[in-house]
VOBA-1610 file (N, C-alpha, C; in pm, whole numbers, padded with zeros to 5 digits, always signed):
BEGIN
Met+05005+12677-03290Met+04864+12653-03258Met+04850+12568-03131Ala+04961+12549-03058Ala+04956+12462-02940Ala+04861+12514-02833Asn+04836+12643-02833Asn+04749+12700-02731Asn+04602+12697-02770Ser+04573+12649-02891Ser+04435+12647-02937Ser+04372+12513-02905Leu+04253+12519-02850Leu+04186+12396-02812Leu+04037+12418-02820Gly+03965+12322-02873Gly+03819+12332-02875Gly+03760+12199-02836Val+03636+12198-02792Val+03574+12073-02753Val+03434+12066-02811Ser+03390+11945-02840Ser+03251+11924-02878Ser+03209+11788-02827Arg+03081+11771-02802Arg+03031+11642-02755Arg+02966+11575-02873Gln+03015+11456-02912Gln+02973+11392-03034Gln+02822+11378-03040Ser+02766+11401-03159Ser+02622+11397-03183Ser+02547+11505-03110Gln+02619+11608-03064Gln+02554+11716-02989Gln+02482+11813-03081Leu+02528+11827-03205Leu+02474+11928-03291Leu+02329+11898-03325Ser+02247+12002-03325Ser+02106+11990-03362Ser+02083+12065-03492Cys+01984+12021-03567Cys+01940+12097-03685Cys+01820+12180-03643Cys+01837+12311-03642Cys+01734+12399-03586Cys+01681+12494-03692Arg+01552+12521-03684Arg+01491+12626-03764Arg+01448+12734-03667Phe+01509+12851-03676Phe+01482+12958-03581Phe+01391+13063-03644Arg+01290+13101-03568Arg+01208+13216-03604Arg+01183+13289-03474Asn+01245+13403-03460Asn+01263+13464-03328Asn+01152+13561-03288Asn+01137+13573-03157Asn+01073+13690-03100Asn+01185+13788-03069Val+01172+13910-03111Val+01275+14010-03087Val+01219+14115-02994Phe+01290+14143-02887Phe+01243+14239-02788Phe+01349+14344-02762Ser+01312+14468-02766Ser+01404+14577-02737Ser+01377+14632-02599Pro+01469+14611-02501Pro+01446+14666-02367Pro+01429+14817-02370Lys+01492+14882-02468Lys+01488+15027-02475Lys+01346+15077-02499Ser+01273+15005-02582Ser+01138+15051-02615Ser+01030+14970-02546Ala+01070+14862-02476Ala+00975+14774-02407Ala+00868+14725-02502Thr+00908+14688-02622Thr+00817+14639-02724Thr+00865+14503-02771His+00773+14410-02792His+00814+14281-02845His+00751+14261-02981Tyr+00819+14184-03064Tyr+00775+14161-03200Tyr+00769+14011-03225Pro+00652+13949-03209Pro+00642+13806-03237Pro+00650+13784-03386Gln+00758+13724-03432Gln+00776+13705-03575Gln+00758+13559-03616Leu+00830+13469-03550Leu+00828+13332-03592Leu+00835+13242-03469Ser+00825+13115-03490Ser+00838+13020-03379Ser+00960+12933-03402Asn+00995+12856-03301Asn+01118+12779-03307Asn+01089+12632-03288Arg+01157+12551-03368Arg+01148+12408-03345Arg+01286+12349-03367Cys+01332+12269-03274Cys+01465+12210-03282Cys+01452+12059-03290Tyr+01538+11999-03370Tyr+01543+11856-03381Tyr+01674+11809-03320Met+01667+11735-03211Met+01787+11694-03138Met+01812+11546-03158Ser+01935+11513-03186Ser+01972+11374-03204Ser+01950+11296-03075Glu+01895+11176-03084Glu+01878+11091-02967Glu+01997+10997-02950Thr+02096+11007-03041Thr+02212+10921-03032Thr+02292+10951-02906Ala+02329+10850-02832Ala+02412+10871-02713Ala+02547+10926-02757Arg+02596+11027-02681Arg+02722+11090-02718Arg+02833+11032-02632Trp+02917+10951-02695Trp+03013+10874-02618Trp+03153+10932-02623Ser+03180+11022-02711Ser+03317+11071-02725Ser+03323+11221-02708Leu+03425+11267-02640Leu+03454+11409-02630Leu+03573+11435-02720Ile+03558+11520-02820Ile+03661+11541-02919Ile+03720+11678-02900Ala+03850+11685-02885Ala+03917+11813-02873Ala+03991+11841-03001Gly+03965+11953-03065Gly+04029+11991-03189Gly+04029+12141-03202Leu+04061+12191-03319Leu+04064+12336-03339Leu+03928+12380-03390Thr+03832+12394-03297Thr+03694+12422-03333Thr+03651+12556-03278Ala+03517+12575-03270Ala+03465+12708-03237Ala+03496+12754-03096Leu+03539+12664-03008Leu+03573+12706-02872Leu+03722+12726-02857Cys+03794+12750-02967Cys+03939+12764-02959Cys+03977+12880-02869Leu+04091+12865-02805Leu+04138+12968-02714Leu+04221+13071-02788Cys+04209+13196-02746Cys+04282+13303-02811Cys+04430+13300-02774Arg+04459+13279-02647Arg+04598+13269-02603Arg+04600+13205-02467Ala+04706+13135-02438Ala+04713+13062-02311Ala+04716+13158-02195Gly+04646+13119-02086Gly+04652+13196-01963Gly+04564+13319-01962Ser+04485+13343-02063Ser+04400+13461-02066Ser+04260+13424-02025Ala+04177+13528-02001Ala+04038+13503-01964Ala+03964+13430-02074Ser+04010+13447-02198Ser+03942+13383-02310Ser+03964+13233-02312Asp+04053+13181-02224Asp+04073+13037-02214Asp+03949+12967-02160Glu+03854+13042-02107Glu+03741+12981-02039Glu+03612+12993-02119Trp+03536+12887-02114Trp+03401+12881-02171Trp+03318+12827-02056Ser+03280+12914-01964Ser+03247+12874-01828Ser+03106+12824-01807Gln+03016+12845-01903Gln+02877+12805-01882Gln+02815+12762-02013Phe+02689+12720-02008Phe+02615+12685-02128Phe+02620+12798-02230Arg+02667+12770-02348Arg+02682+12866-02458Arg+02782+12978-02427Gly+02874+12954-02337Gly+02985+13047-02321Gly+02951+13175-02247Pro+03030+13282-02269Pro+03016+13406-02191Pro+02873+13461-02193Asn+02809+13461-02077Asn+02672+13509-02060Asn+02575+13445-02159Gly+02605+13321-02199Gly+02515+13249-02289Gly+02512+13301-02430Ser+02612+13380-02469Ser+02610+13446-02600Ser+02647+13353-02714Gly+02721+13245-02685Gly+02768+13159-02792Gly+02877+13221-02876Val+02940+13329-02827Val+03039+13404-02904Val+03177+13385-02843Ser+03274+13351-02928Ser+03413+13337-02886Ser+03497+13444-02956Cys+03606+13485-02892Cys+03695+13584-02951Cys+03799+13520-03042Ser+03792+13389-03060Ser+03891+13320-03140Ser+03887+13366-03286Lys+04005+13363-03350Lys+04017+13403-03490Lys+04094+13296-03567Asp+04084+13304-03701Asp+04158+13215-03790Asp+04135+13068-03757Leu+04010+13032-03738Leu+03977+12894-03706Leu+03973+12810-03832Pro+04007+12682-03824Pro+03997+12595-03942Pro+03852+12570-03978Val+03827+12552-04105Val+03691+12524-04150Val+03668+12374-04164Glu+03772+12293-04151Glu+03759+12149-04162Glu+03820+12084-04038Phe+03743+11997-03973Phe+03795+11920-03860Phe+03708+11798-03843Asp+03771+11686-03815Asp+03702+11560-03791Asp+03795+11470-03712Leu+03770+11339-03713Leu+03851+11247-03634Leu+03993+11231-03686Lys+04019+11280-03807Lys+04152+11266-03864Lys+04223+11399-03882Arg+04149+11506-03898Arg+04209+11637-03925Arg+04193+11728-03804Asn+04301+11793-03764Asn+04301+11890-03655Asn+04251+11830-03523Leu+04278+11703-03503Leu+04239+11634-03380Leu+04355+11635-03281Leu+04329+11680-03159Leu+04432+11679-03055Leu+04422+11556-02967Trp+04299+11522-02926Trp+04280+11401-02848Trp+04133+11360-02851Lys+04108+11239-02804Lys+03973+11185-02799Lys+03958+11104-02670Ala+03844+11117-02603Ala+03824+11047-02477Ala+03682+10992-02470Asp+03667+10872-02418Asp+03534+10815-02398Asp+03469+10878-02275Ile+03342+10911-02288Ile+03266+10971-02178Ile+03126+10910-02175Pro+03055+10920-02062Pro+02919+10870-02055Pro+02824+10961-02134Pro+02706+10911-02171Pro+02611+10992-02247Pro+02550+11103-02162Gly+02485+11197-02228Gly+02419+11310-02164Gly+02399+11421-02265His+02300+11506-02244His+02273+11617-02336His+02342+11745-02295Ser+02405+11749-02179Ser+02469+11871-02134Ser+02591+11903-02219Ser+02631+12031-02218Ser+02750+12076-02289Ser+02868+12081-02192Pro+02990+12051-02239Pro+03107+12068-02154Pro+03137+12215-02132Val+03197+12248-02017Val+03241+12385-01988Val+03390+12380-01957Leu+03459+12491-01986Leu+03604+12495-01978Leu+03653+12600-01881Ser+03749+12561-01798Ser+03831+12658-01726Ser+03964+12666-01801Ser+04062+12735-01745Ser+04188+12751-01816Ser+04264+12619-01830Lys+04239+12523-01737Lys+04312+12398-01740Lys+04224+12274-01748Ser+04096+12288-01724Ser+04010+12170-01710Ser+03885+12180-01796Ile+03827+12063-01822Ile+03696+12051-01886Ile+03604+11980-01787Phe+03491+12040-01757Phe+03392+11981-01668Phe+03269+11942-01748Leu+03211+11828-01718Leu+03088+11789-01785Leu+03010+11693-01697Thr+02884+11674-01731Thr+02798+11581-01658Thr+02756+11469-01752Gly+02708+11360-01694Gly+02660+11247-01772Gly+02584+11152-01683Phe+02546+11038-01741Phe+02477+10936-01663Phe+02512+10798-01719Glu+02509+10701-01633Glu+02527+10560-01671Glu+02425+10478-01595Gly+02325+10429-01665Gly+02217+10358-01597Gly+02147+10452-01500Glu+02149+10418-01372Glu+02088+10502-01269Glu+02187+10599-01206Lys+02311+10600-01252Lys+02414+10685-01192Lys+02415+10823-01258Leu+02423+10928-01174Leu+02443+11064-01219Leu+02589+11101-01194Leu+02655+11161-01294Leu+02800+11177-01288Leu+02844+11319-01318Val+02949+11363-01249Val+03022+11484-01281Val+03167+11443-01307Leu+03223+11490-01419Leu+03357+11450-01458Leu+03445+11573-01481Cys+03575+11554-01461Cys+03673+11657-01490Cys+03785+11596-01572Leu+03815+11657-01688Leu+03921+11612-01775Leu+04029+11719-01787Glu+04151+11675-01805Glu+04259+11769-01832Glu+04243+11822-01974Lys+04244+11954-01988Lys+04210+12014-02117Lys+04312+11984-02226Gln+04437+11980-02193Gln+04540+11964-02295Gln+04555+11821-02343Thr+04516+11723-02259Thr+04539+11584-02295Thr+04413+11499-02302Gly+04303+11543-02239Gly+04183+11462-02232Gly+04185+11358-02122Lys+04289+11358-02041Lys+04299+11261-01931Lys+04190+11285-01828Leu+04126+11178-01784Leu+04025+11188-01679Leu+04094+11217-01547Leu+04065+11332-01488Leu+04124+11370-01361Leu+04043+11319-01243Trp+03913+11328-01253Trp+03827+11270-01151Trp+03686+11252-01203Arg+03614+11165-01136Arg+03475+11132-01170Arg+03401+11111-01040Arg+03288+11181-01024Arg+03211+11172-00900Arg+03066+11133-00929Glu+03015+11042-00848Glu+02875+11001-00860Glu+02789+11085-00767Val+02682+11141-00821Val+02590+11224-00745Val+02475+11137-00695Pro+02433+11151-00569Pro+02324+11068-00517Pro+02198+11081-00603Arg+02131+10970-00625Arg+02005+10970-00701Arg+01906+10881-00627Asn+01814+10944-00557Asn+01717+10871-00477Asn+01578+10866-00539Arg+01566+10921-00660Arg+01435+10921-00726Arg+01457+10938-00876Ser+01348+10921-00952Ser+01351+10944-01096Ser+01227+11027-01131Asp+01244+11157-01142Asp+01133+11245-01175Asp+01090+11224-01319Arg+00975+11280-01353Arg+00920+11264-01487Arg+01021+11311-01592Leu+01038+11229-01696Leu+01135+11258-01800Leu+01091+11189-01928Arg+01093+11261-02038Arg+01055+11202-02166Arg+01166+11227-02267Lys+01188+11131-02355Lys+01285+11148-02462Lys+01239+11260-02554Pro+01333+11338-02611Pro+01477+11314-02613Pro+01554+11370-02493Asn+01486+11414-02388Asn+01557+11465-02272Asn+01632+11351-02203Ser+01727+11388-02115Ser+01806+11287-02045Ser+01826+11332-01901Pro+01868+11242-01811Pro+01892+11281-01672Pro+02007+11380-01655Ala+02087+11399-01761Ala+02200+11492-01754Ala+02190+11592-01868Ser+02083+11670-01869Ser+02064+11772-01974Ser+02119+11908-01935Pro+02095+11960-01814Pro+02151+12091-01779Pro+02305+12088-01779Ser+02365+12192-01834Ser+02511+12202-01838Ser+02563+12256-01705Pro+02683+12214-01665Pro+02742+12270-01543Pro+02794+12412-01569Val+02844+12476-01465Val+02905+12608-01478Val+03029+12608-01388Thr+03133+12680-01428Thr+03255+12686-01349Thr+03298+12830-01327Asp+03361+12856-01212Asp+03419+12987-01184Asp+03569+12988-01211Gly+03617+12883-01278Gly+03759+12870-01308Gly+03831+12780-01211Glu+03777+12765-01090Glu+03836+12679-00988Glu+03742+12565-00950Asn+03615+12600-00934Asn+03515+12504-00888Asn+03413+12480-00999Val+03337+12372-00985Val+03230+12342-01080Val+03100+12325-01004Tyr+02991+12367-01066Tyr+02857+12361-01008Tyr+02766+12290-01107Ala+02687+12194-01059Ala+02602+12116-01148Ala+02462+12102-01090Phe+02365+12083-01179Phe+02226+12061-01139Phe+02175+11935-01208Phe+02111+11848-01130Phe+02042+11730-01182Phe+01900+11732-01129Gln+01802+11705-01216Gln+01664+11713-01171Gln+01633+11605-01066Asp+01707+11497-01066Asp+01682+11391-00968Asp+01764+11407-00842Phe+01829+11523-00825Phe+01902+11550-00702Phe+01890+11696-00660Gly+01934+11788-00744Gly+01940+11929-00709Gly+02075+11985-00748Leu+02129+12076-00668Leu+02256+12142-00696Leu+02369+12078-00615Ile+02488+12075-00678Ile+02606+12023-00610Ile+02729+12094-00665Ser+02829+12114-00580Ser+02952+12182-00621Ser+03074+12103-00577Tyr+03176+12097-00666Tyr+03303+12034-00637Tyr+03416+12133-00663Asp+03528+12114-00592Asp+03644+12196-00621Asp+03725+12133-00734Arg+03839+12193-00766Arg+03917+12148-00882Arg+03968+12005-00867Asn+03977+11957-00742Asn+04028+11823-00715Asn+03916+11720-00699Gly+03792+11763-00720Gly+03680+11671-00707Gly+03627+11654-00566Gln+03671+11740-00475Gln+03621+11736-00338Gln+03487+11811-00331Glu+03385+11745-00277Glu+03255+11812-00267Glu+03264+11932-00174Arg+03210+12047-00220Arg+03210+12170-00143Arg+03078+12187-00069Trp+02968+12164-00139Trp+02836+12173-00078Trp+02733+12109-00170Glu+02615+12085-00117Glu+02505+12034-00197Glu+02375+12096-00149Val+02281+12112-00242Val+02149+12166-00212Val+02045+12076-00277Pro+01993+11977-00205Pro+01888+11892-00264Pro+01765+11975-00300Leu+01707+11947-00416Leu+01588+12017-00464Leu+01492+11915-00525Gly+01367+11957-00541Gly+01268+11871-00604Gly+01190+11792-00500Pro+01107+11697-00547Pro+01096+11649-00685Pro+01030+11752-00777Phe+01053+11732-00909Phe+01004+11825-01010Phe+00898+11757-01096Asn+00810+11839-01154Asn+00701+11784-01234Asn+00691+11851-01370Ala+00806+11870-01436Ala+00806+11922-01573Ala+00773+11809-01669Phe+00688+11836-01769Phe+00640+11729-01857Phe+00754+11658-01927Trp+00847+11734-01985Trp+00959+11674-02058Trp+01081+11652-01967Gly+01076+11700-01844Gly+01191+11698-01757Gly+01260+11834-01757Met+01355+11852-01670Met+01423+11980-01653Met+01536+11995-01755Ala+01564+12122-01792Ala+01667+12144-01893Ala+01750+12269-01868Ala+01700+12366-01792Ala+01774+12491-01769Ala+01904+12463-01694Ser+02007+12543-01724Ser+02138+12527-01663Ser+02162+12637-01559Pro+02240+12607-01455Pro+02275+12711-01357Pro+02373+12811-01416Ile+02371+12933-01365Ile+02466+13036-01405Ile+02524+13102-01280Leu+02638+13165-01295Leu+02700+13241-01187Leu+02685+13390-01215Val+02633+13462-01118Val+02617+13607-01129Val+02668+13669-00999Glu+02778+13745-01011Glu+02842+13804-00893Glu+02876+13694-00792Asp+02827+13703-00668Asp+02862+13602-00567Asp+02756+13494-00554Lys+02666+13484-00652Lys+02552+13393-00642Lys+02550+13293-00757Leu+02496+13176-00726Leu+02460+13077-00827Leu+02310+13088-00847Ile+02268+13109-00971Ile+02127+13127-01004Ile+02075+13002-01074Met+01960+12952-01029Met+01899+12835-01090Met+01750+12860-01113Ser+01708+12847-01238Ser+01567+12861-01273Ser+01504+12723-01278Cys+01400+12702-01200Cys+01332+12573-01192Cys+01188+12590-01239Asp+01168+12582-01370Asp+01036+12596-01430Asp+00974+12458-01448Gln+00850+12445-01404Gln+00780+12316-01413Gln+00631+12342-01425Asp+00552+12235-01430Asp+00409+12251-01453Asp+00341+12323-01337Thr+00389+12303-01216Thr+00338+12375-01099Thr+00455+12408-01007Asn+00438+12511-00927Asn+00537+12547-00825Asn+00673+12586-00882Ser+00676+12658-00993Ser+00802+12707-01049Ser+00865+12809-00954Phe+00998+12815-00957Phe+01067+12913-00872Phe+01202+12948-00932Leu+01255+13061-00886Leu+01389+13107-00920Leu+01470+13110-00792Leu+01590+13052-00794Leu+01668+13033-00672Leu+01806+13094-00687Ala+01853+13159-00579Ala+01990+13208-00572Ala+02054+13153-00445Val+02172+13092-00460Val+02247+13044-00344Val+02386+13106-00345Asp+02446+13115-00229Asp+02582+13166-00217Asp+02677+13067-00285Arg+02756+13115-00379Arg+02841+13025-00456Arg+02949+12959-00370Lys+02984+13018-00255Lys+03088+12962-00169Lys+03034+12857-00073Thr+02910+12878-00025Thr+02858+12791+00081Thr+02736+12709+00040Gly+02666+12750-00066Gly+02541+12685-00103Gly+02422+12730-00023Arg+02442+12823+00071Arg+02330+12872+00151Arg+02237+12957+00064Ser+02106+12946+00091Ser+02008+13018+00012Ser+02018+13168+00036Cys+02025+13244-00071Cys+02021+13391-00064Cys+01878+13439-00080Trp+01806+13382-00172Trp+01664+13409-00190Trp+01604+13302-00281Arg+01473+13286-00267Arg+01397+13193-00350Arg+01263+13258-00381Ile+01234+13277-00508Ile+01115+13349-00552Ile+01018+13254-00619Ala+00897+13241-00563Ala+00792+13160-00626Ala+00742+13232-00751Arg+00717+13154-00855Arg+00666+13210-00982Arg+00547+13127-01026Pro+00432+13143-00958Pro+00316+13056-00984Pro+00258+13069-01124Gly+00283+13180-01192Gly+00231+13196-01327Gly+00315+13130-01434Val+00428+13073-01396Val+00518+13009-01493Val+00486+12861-01499Ile+00446+12814-01616Ile+00413+12673-01635Ile+00495+12619-01752Ser+00585+12533-01723Ser+00669+12470-01825Ser+00765+12572-01886Gly+00888+12535-01899Gly+00989+12622-01958Gly+01125+12559-01944Tyr+01212+12593-02038Tyr+01342+12526-02043Tyr+01456+12625-02062Ser+01431+12752-02045Ser+01530+12855-02073Ser+01626+12876-01957Thr+01753+12897-01991Thr+01855+12937-01895Thr+01859+13089-01890Pro+01864+13151-01772Pro+01867+13297-01764Pro+02004+13352-01804Ile+02010+13483-01825Ile+02135+13553-01848Ile+02141+13676-01759Gln+02258+13734-01749Gln+02274+13863-01681Gln+02252+13974-01782Phe+02172+14073-01745Phe+02139+14185-01833Phe+02179+14315-01764Gln+02257+14395-01834Gln+02300+14523-01780Gln+02229+14636-01852Pro+02129+14699-01787Pro+02064+14814-01850Pro+02160+14932-01856Lys+02125+15033-01933Lys+02214+15148-01949Lys+02227+15228-01820Thr+02127+15218-01735Thr+02135+15281-01603Thr+02089+15180-01498Gly+02145+15190-01380Gly+02104+15102-01272Gly+02185+14973-01268Pro+02160+14892-01166Pro+02237+14768-01146Pro+02199+14661-01248Ala+02287+14561-01259Ala+02261+14448-01348Ala+02141+14368-01297Gln+02079+14295-01388Gln+01959+14219-01357Gln+01973+14077-01413Ile+01882+13990-01371Ile+01869+13857-01428Ile+01749+13859-01522Val+01768+13817-01645Val+01658+13813-01743Val+01633+13669-01783Ile+01504+13630-01783Ile+01470+13494-01821Ile+01338+13490-01897Pro+01331+13421-02011Pro+01204+13397-02078Pro+01120+13299-01996Glu+00990+13330-01983Glu+00898+13247-01906Glu+00773+13221-01988Ser+00680+13146-01933Ser+00554+13120-02002Ser+00484+13250-02038Phe+00468+13275-02167Phe+00395+13390-02219Phe+00462+13525-02190Gln+00586+13526-02137Gln+00643+13654-02096Gln+00795+13648-02084Leu+00855+13764-02079Leu+00996+13782-02048Leu+01003+13864-01921Ser+01083+13820-01822Ser+01088+13889-01693Ser+01231+13918-01653Ala+01247+14027-01577Ala+01377+14064-01521Ala+01365+14064-01368Tyr+01469+14013-01301Tyr+01469+14001-01157Tyr+01593+14066-01098Ser+01579+14115-00976Ser+01692+14175-00905Ser+01792+14066-00864Ile+01921+14091-00887Ile+02024+13999-00841Ile+02033+14001-00689Val+02004+14115-00629Val+02020+14132-00485Val+01918+14052-00406Asn+01790+14064-00442Asn+01686+14002-00359Asn+01581+13923-00438Gly+01594+13914-00570Gly+01500+13836-00650Gly+01371+13907-00685Asp+01357+14034-00649Asp+01236+14107-00684Asp+01218+14111-00836Arg+01093+14099-00879Arg+01061+14110-01021Arg+01056+14257-01058Leu+01140+14299-01153Leu+01158+14440-01182Leu+01074+14488-01300Trp+01067+14409-01405Trp+00984+14444-01522Trp+00956+14316-01600Trp+00857+14325-01687Trp+00821+14209-01767Trp+00749+14254-01893Val+00748+14165-01992Val+00678+14189-02118Val+00595+14066-02149Arg+00466+14084-02169Arg+00374+13974-02197Arg+00356+13954-02347Gly+00287+13845-02383Gly+00251+13821-02521Gly+00341+13726-02595Leu+00423+13649-02524Leu+00514+13556-02589Leu+00453+13416-02594Ala+00531+13321-02644Ala+00483+13184-02656Ala+00468+13119-02519Cys+00396+13008-02514Cys+00370+12943-02386Cys+00493+12871-02333Glu+00576+12816-02419Glu+00695+12745-02375Glu+00819+12811-02432Met+00896+12874-02345Met+01020+12937-02388Met+01132+12833-02378Lys+01211+12823-02484Lys+01304+12712-02495Lys+01449+12751-02470Ser+01499+12847-02545Ser+01643+12869-02547Ser+01685+12986-02459Ile+01814+12996-02440Ile+01871+13105-02363Ile+01861+13234-02443Pro+01832+13349-02380Pro+01826+13475-02455Pro+01966+13516-02502Ala+01969+13597-02606Ala+02095+13655-02654Ala+02080+13807-02651Phe+02183+13875-02602Phe+02179+14021-02588Phe+02299+14081-02659Asp+02274+14174-02752Asp+02383+14233-02830Asp+02421+14373-02782Gly+02371+14411-02664Gly+02397+14544-02611Gly+02281+14640-02631Glu+02194+14609-02725Glu+02077+14692-02752Glu+01948+14612-02750Thr+01952+14489-02799Thr+01831+14411-02818Thr+01848+14272-02759Leu+01742+14222-02696Leu+01736+14085-02649Leu+01665+14000-02753Tyr+01724+13888-02789Tyr+01666+13797-02886Tyr+01624+13669-02813Ile+01499+13628-02830Ile+01447+13510-02762Ile+01361+13432-02859Asn+01332+13307-02826Asn+01238+13230-02908Asn+01167+13128-02820Gly+01052+13085-02866Gly+00974+12990-02790Gly+00883+12911-02883Trp+00797+12832-02824Trp+00710+12743-02901Trp+00578+12724-02828Gly+00475+12695-02906Gly+00347+12664-02843Gly+00241+12631-02946Phe+00144+12547-02908Phe+00026+12527-02992Phe-00048+12659-03005Pro-00116+12681-03117Pro-00198+12803-03127Pro-00297+12816-03012Glu-00348+12701-02965Glu-00446+12703-02855Glu-00383+12740-02721Asn-00249+12744-02714Asn-00183+12783-02590Asn-00177+12935-02574Gln-00203+13007-02679Gln-00185+13151-02672Gln-00302+13218-02600Pro-00276+13331-02535Pro-00383+13400-02461Pro-00504+13429-02549Gly-00622+13395-02501Gly-00745+13420-02575Gly-00779+13313-02676Lys-00692+13214-02695Lys-00716+13108-02794Lys-00742+12972-02729Gln-00752+12969-02598Gln-00767+12842-02530Gln-00899+12775-02568Val-00895+12643-02576Val-01014+12564-02608Val-01087+12531-02478Ala-01216+12551-02477Ala-01295+12518-02357Ala-01293+12367-02335Ile-01265+12325-02212Ile-01257+12183-02180Ile-01377+12148-02092Pro-01459+12054-02135Pro-01576+12018-02055Pro-01535+11943-01929Ala-01627+11934-01835Ala-01601+11861-01711Ala-01577+11713-01742Leu-01496+11648-01659Leu-01465+11507-01682Leu-01591+11421-01684Glu-01686+11454-01599Glu-01809+11374-01595Glu-01880+11377-01730Glu-01880+11494-01794Glu-01945+11506-01925Glu-01870+11425-02030Val-01738+11429-02026Val-01659+11352-02122Val-01682+11202-02103Leu-01688+11158-01977Leu-01708+11016-01951Leu-01845+10970-02000Arg-01947+11051-01980Arg-02081+11013-02026Arg-02085+10992-02176Gly-02008+11071-02250Gly-02016+11062-02395Gly-01916+10968-02459His-01807+10932-02389His-01699+10861-02459His-01639+10743-02382Asp-01678+10723-02257Asp-01622+10611-02180Asp-01699+10483-02214Ala-01663+10422-02328Ala-01740+10310-02380Ala-01736+10189-02287Asn-01622+10162-02223Asn-01612+10044-02137Asn-01646+10074-01992Lys-01686+10197-01963Lys-01733+10237-01831Lys-01630+10211-01719Asp-01501+10234-01750Asp-01400+10213-01647Asp-01360+10341-01576Gly-01427+10451-01607Gly-01401+10577-01540Gly-01283+10655-01594Thr-01228+10610-01708Thr-01118+10682-01774Thr-01143+10685-01924Ile-01068+10772-01992Ile-01073+10778-02138Ile-00943+10721-02191Ser-00951+10611-02265Ser-00833+10550-02324Ser-00805+10615-02459Leu-00690+10579-02516Leu-00654+10632-02648Leu-00760+10598-02752Glu-00809+10477-02747Glu-00910+10435-02844Glu-01041+10512-02826Glu-01070+10557-02704Glu-01195+10627-02677Glu-01185+10778-02697Ala-01064+10828-02724Ala-01047+10972-02742Ala-01137+11021-02855Pro-01212+11130-02833Pro-01314+11172-02930Pro-01260+11250-03049Asp-01133+11280-03052Asp-01080+11369-03155Asp-00948+11312-03206Glu-00926+11320-03339Glu-00803+11265-03397Glu-00679+11339-03347Arg-00691+11469-03333Arg-00574+11543-03284Arg-00543+11505-03140Leu-00649+11484-03061Leu-00629+11441-02924Leu-00557+11307-02920Lys-00589+11218-03013Lys-00521+11089-03018Lys-00373+11106-03051Gln-00342+11199-03140Gln-00203+11222-03178Gln-00122+11279-03063Glu-00185+11359-02979Glu-00114+11424-02868Glu-00154+11363-02734Phe-00197+11236-02735Phe-00256+11177-02615Phe-00159+11170-02499Phe-00029+11162-02529Phe+00069+11151-02421Phe+00073+11276-02333Phe+00010+11388-02380Phe+00004+11508-02298Phe-00103+11497-02189Phe-00193+11404-02203Phe-00312+11405-02119Phe-00317+11284-02028Ser-00389+11296-01919Ser-00416+11184-01828Ser-00563+11191-01792Leu-00644+11115-01863Leu-00789+11116-01842Leu-00836+10985-01782
//
């Protein structure tokens, strides 16, 4: 079992209740069935544990040695490993343990290395560990000249990095994109932002052919970006003004005919884009307002899920009166704003952090 290795980031596991939207590209029909809500631990994850877990390698030196992006091959969360142990902890089936900085991102694996991101105070970090021993090979601090909007349980290091087996690529909302080689030498950087997502950014970069793809969904000015994976030069950037808030990582989708595409859940819709030039190729409306997780594709059907207040759905929006009218009726201290105590509705008080009146 010397060739078997798995990694997990302590306290990373979430307790999730899934109720999916199921969409069949073949029939271009979507079926809104349930909604999704995830409960994520706010505990800082300080240890990286390597054992015989779900990311075990099938054999040394093979392509299966790699878990190169968020949720593995094309975001599927599926490994080819077999005969895995059902019990593992700090005493059983443990190969090594290493202290690491906190962060919500997932580690990614090449054949010899583990790459991950984290933060310490105001520092943004990219780290590389030796896979067989857990030894820290290098640690690099990423410039941080600002602190964009961020709310718990999100963290400054939520998006997972991606690797091509030799190099690593990372995204931080307070910086943008950056790439290092296997020795920790910076290859290129692409500053981006500032961003205005309510909870902060969460989508992870992916590699598709010769491009690095990054989805930047926020309250305004959302866009989809492709840069050359070797140089960081922009290949294309597509504005998506109809996309408001979203946390989904895209995947590569191969239709039965024609070239591969990029598929990403967006506000109220699922869209496919050209890898070559970013053109929007097709879309399906009628989904939730906030799409959360990465899509899963089984060769026939795309599985997605999202979340939203009932009032977020098309045709269900609540009419909002003009600010002047609200102030006349509820601004008791006449300061030109509505405080929590002056909010006219109990539900509004419960969700007051969403509003700025």
